[in-house]
N, C-alpha and C positions, 0 to 999 in steps of 0.2 A: 243600845241605840239602834235605830234603823237607818242604814246608810245606803245611798244610791251612788254607784260608781259608773262612770263612763270610760270604757276601754275599747277603743276602735280596734286595737290589736291585743289579743289575749289568747295565750295557748300554753298548756303545761309542758314542761320539759324542753322549753326553748329559751334562747338568749334574746338579747336586744329588746325591741319594743314588745314583742309577744310575751316574752318572759317577764317583763316589768308589769304588764297588765295582769297576768296570772298571779304572780307572786304577791303583789299588793292586795289583790282581792282575797286571796287565800289567807294571808296573814291577818287582814282586817277582820275576816270572818271568825277568827279564833277569839275575838274580843266582843264583836258586835254582830248583829244580823245584817247581811249584806246582799244587795241586789246588784247585778252587773249587767249593764247594757253593752252588748257587743254584737259582732256579726257572725252568723252561722257559716256563711260560704267559705270563710278563710279557716276557721278553727273549731267550728261547732262540733264536728264529729269527734275531734280529739278531746274536747272539753267533756263531752258526755261519756266517752269511754273512760276517762280518768276518774270522773265522779262515780261511775259504776264500780270501778275497782277500789277507790278510796273516797267514800262519801264524806262530804263536809256539810253537816246539818244546817249550819247558818248561812250557807252560800247558795244563792239562787241566780240563775242566768235568764236574761230576757234578750232574745235575738231580734235584731232590727236590720233588715236589708232594704236598701233603697231601690224602688222600682224603676227609676229613671237613671240611665247611664250606670246601671248597677254593676257592669263588668269592667268598668274603667280600671279598677285596682289590679286587674289581671294583665294589663299591658306592660307591666314591669318598667314603667317609665315614671320618673319622679313627678313630673307635671301632672300626668293623668291621675296618679295616686293622690296628689294634694287636692285636686278638684273633687275626686270621689270622697275624700276625707271631709272636706268642707260641706258637701251636700249631705253626707251622713250625719254630721253634727247637727244640721238643721232638723233633719227628720228625728234624730234622737231626742231633741228637745220636746217635740210633740208627744212622743212615746213616754218620755219622762214625766211630762205634765199630767198625763192621764194616770200613770202609775202613782204619782204623788197624791192624786185625789183618792185613790183606792187604799194606799198604804200609809200615807202621812209620814214621810221621811223626816228624820231629825237633821240630816245634813246631806249634801251632795259633794261628789269628789270626781274631778276629771283626772285620769291617769295617763292614757295614751291616745294620741301620739304625744311624745315628750317634746313639745315645741311651743315656745313662748309666743311666737308671732302668728299663731292661729287661735281663733276664739273657741271657747266652749259655751254653747248656748244653755247648758245646764245652769250656768250662773244666773240665768233669768228666773229660776224657780225662787219662790219666797222663803228660802231656808238658807242657813249658812253654807258657804261654798268653799271648798278647798281646791286649789289649782296646782297640779303638779304631782310628780316631778316634771318640771319643764326646763329644757335646755335650748341650745341653738344660738345662744348669744356669743359663742366662741368663734374666732376667726384666725386664720393663719396670718401672723404678722407680715406686713408688706416686705420686710427685709428678706423674707424667705421665698418670695415669689420668683426670684431670679433663677432658682433651681427647677421651676415648674416648666413642663411642656406647654405649648399653646393650648392644647386641649384642657390641661389642668388649670391654666389661668382662666380660660373661659368658664370652667366649672365654678371657680371661686367667685368670678364676677357675677354669674347667674345666681349663685347662692346668696351673695350679699344683696343683690337686687330683690330677690324674693323675700328675704328677711325684712329689708327696709320697706317693701310694699306692705307687708303684714303689719308693720308698726303704724301705718296710716289707716288700717282697717278700723272703723269706729267700733265694731263688735269686739275687737281685741282689747280696746280701751275699756269698753263696758265690762268685759270679763275681768280685766285687771281691777277695776274700781269696785266690783261686786264681790271680789275674793276676800273672804275673812282671813285666809292664810294662803300664801304662795310658797311653794316648795321648789326652789331653784337648784339645779345640779351643780352650778359653778358660780364663781364670783363674777365672771364675765356676763352671764345671764342675769345675775342679781343686779348688776349695774344698769343694764338696760331696763329692767323692771322698775328700778328706782326712778329712772327718767320718765317713766310712764305714770309716776305718781303713787306707786305702791310703797307702803312703809313696812308692813309685816311680812318679811321675806326670810324663810329658813333655808340654809344651805344643806341639802341632803343628797346622798348618792342615789342614782337610779339603779345602781347595781348592788346585788347582795347575794349571799350564798346560804342555802339551807344547811341545817346542822349536820345532816348526813353527808353533804358535799364537803363541808369543812373537815369532818372526821376522815373522809376518804383522802382528801388532799394532804392531810397531815401525815399520812403514811409514806409519802415520798420524801424519805430522808435525804440529806445532802450527800451527793456521791463522793466517795473517797478515792479520787483519782489525782494523778500528778498533773494532768492537764486541766485547764479551766475552760468551761464552756459557757458562752453567752448565748441567749436565745431571744428571738423576736417572733411574735405570733399575732397575725392579723391578716386581713385582706391586703394585698399589695397595691395600695392606693397612694397617690402622691402625698396626701396630707398625713399619712401615717408616719412619714419621716424616716423610713428605713434607710434611705440614702445617707442620712446623717449618721445613723448607727454604723453603717459599713465604713464610712469615712473615718469615724472616730476609732473603730477597731483597727483600721490600717495605721492610723497615726499612733495608737498606743503601742503597736508592734510588740505584743506580749509573746515571749517564747512559749511554745507548746500550748497554744490556746486555739479555740475554735469558735466560730460564730454560726449558729444554726438559725435558719429562717424558715418558718412554717407558714404557708399560705399561698394563695394564687391571686392573680389580678393583673391589671394592665401595666403595672410597673415591673413585672417579673423579668422581662428581657433586659430592660434598662439596668436593673439592679445587678443582674448577673454580669452584664457588660462592665459595670462600674467596678465590681470585684476583680475582674480580669485586668482592667486598666490600672488598678491600684496594686497589682501583683499579689493579691491574697486569695485568688480563686480556689486554691487548694485548701484554704483554711475556712472558707465560707461554704456551708452546705445548704443547698436549697432543697427542702423536703417536699415542696408542693403542699397542696391542701390535703389534710389528713382527717379521719374521723376523730371525734372528741376524745375517745379513749386513747387512741394512739398519740394524739397531741399532748395529752397529760402525761403519757409515758415519756415522751421526749422532754417535756418540762422537768420531769423527775430525774432525767439523766444530765441536766444542766445545773449550773450554779447561780446564774444571775440573769434576770430579765432585763432586756433593753427595750424601752417603749417610748420612742421620741416623737409621739404624735403631736401634730400642730393644732388640732382642734377637736378633741374628743369630748363629748358631753358626759360620757360615762367613763368606761375604763374597766370592763369586767376582767380583762386579762391581768391587770395590776392586782386586783383583789385575789384572783386565783393564784397568782404567783406568791403573794404574801401568805396565803393560806398554806402553801407548800413549804413555807420557810425560806423563800428565795428573796434576797434583796432586789430592789428595783432601781434602775436608772431611767429617769423620765425627764421630760421638760416640765417646768413649773407653769403649765398651761392646762386649762380645762379640767376635766374630771380627775385625771392622774395627779394634777397639781394639788387637788383637794385631798385625795385619798392617801397619797404617799407622804410620810413625815420624815424628818431628819433622822429619826431613829430606825426607820424601815428601809431607807435607801437614799439616793442622791437625786434631788430635784434641781435641774440645771436651768438657769435663767435663759430666756430665749431673746437675745438681743440681735444676733445675726448668725448666719450659718457657720462662719469660721470660728466664732466664739463658742458656739454650741459644740462643734466638733472637738475643739480643744478641751473644753470643760468635761465633756463626756469621756474623752480618752483618759483624762486624769482620774476620773471616777472608776473607769475600767481597770486602770493600773492599780489603784488603791485596793479595790476589792480582790483583784487577782493575787496581790501580794499578801493579803491578810485573811487567812482562813477563819480566824477567830472573829474578825469583824463581820464576815459573811454570816457566821452562825448567830452572832448577837443580833444583827439586823433581821435575820430570818425569824428568830424567836420573837422579836418585838413585832414583826409583821403578823405573825400568827395570833398574838395577843390582841392586836388592833382589830383584826378581822372578827375575832370572837366577840369583842365588846361593841364594835361599831358597825360591822358590815355583815353580820348574820341576819338572815331574814327575821328571825325571832326578835332580835333587838330592834330592828327597824319597825316591825309590826307593833311592838309595845310602845314605841315612840309615837307612831301614827295613832294608836288607840288613845293615848293621852291627848294628842292634838284634837281628836274628835270630842273628847270629854270636856276639854276647855271651851270648845265652841259652844257646846250645850249650856255650860255654866255661864258663859258671857253673853249668850243670846237673850 
């Protein structure tokens, strides 16, 4: 089949949106012939260098840069980036329409940004359209806002406003109605899509690991130490919920245990102050932001991942931890709530902060006291990653989705 992919962000060797764009395109090209519409100014040089080193015969890139306000994305501000993204989508449609006349695609697919409340004008092409992975329907439950600073509350209010505004965009509804298949990252996003009148919604992870990454992570065997180490890894943002993890660790009061925090961000000072106030500053180590290789080494020196995020669409860190054979303690929200199972960790209901802290502390104690349970859950996590979260498995599932479209069209 001939597939046209729209990927505003797309770059090899990266995580987040750029990694999603590249991984989906590369895996799709293993099964079908793929053209990718993306931007040269952000990642074109990296894409061309990677293809020169490792050619992918069925993968073609078409670069489209908008001439008006083309540098908005460089302002590093969410609002400017969203305006640039919207304008780029409009231009991408006209480029795609011309490409379709020349190539006659069998299907089109919008991949990044992973956002359900922004339209994809590729849906206007007269061919079956796949939308997603799309997320963004997740939100921090209101019961948890009491822990947020004023700045954090304003962020959540603005995020909810922008998302609600997007739901009123007629082009978002057109995108939804013209989608043959919508791939949502979480149940929260799926619910919002159902309200927009979409019936065919698949729940799929935006995150996945290459086979070589899975093999590399599997080498980090569980450390044989008398102390138990918990670890959290992410940018230190309010909605990552690390304050809940630190409070739970203090409440668990596990002898000879440590809690490692890797990352940097606006919550850094507040989290360190919280650890001091709780009397556990000597047991909580803040490593700051580390290169990926060092971050994985630290993960390999720990036993359990704690990831109490309040609204992650994805959750790469949970998949990486499971690939290393580490059980995961997370909230039953967003991407982690989809990825982690009862066999691979503890998913804590998110009713209110005190309840979360109490339930997380009990999970910490259980895992700290039972080394065999840690190993069983770790092995189950590795199996789950191989079968459901490898890029190869995800690519095969996507290829089947394309083929069903052609059959049903």
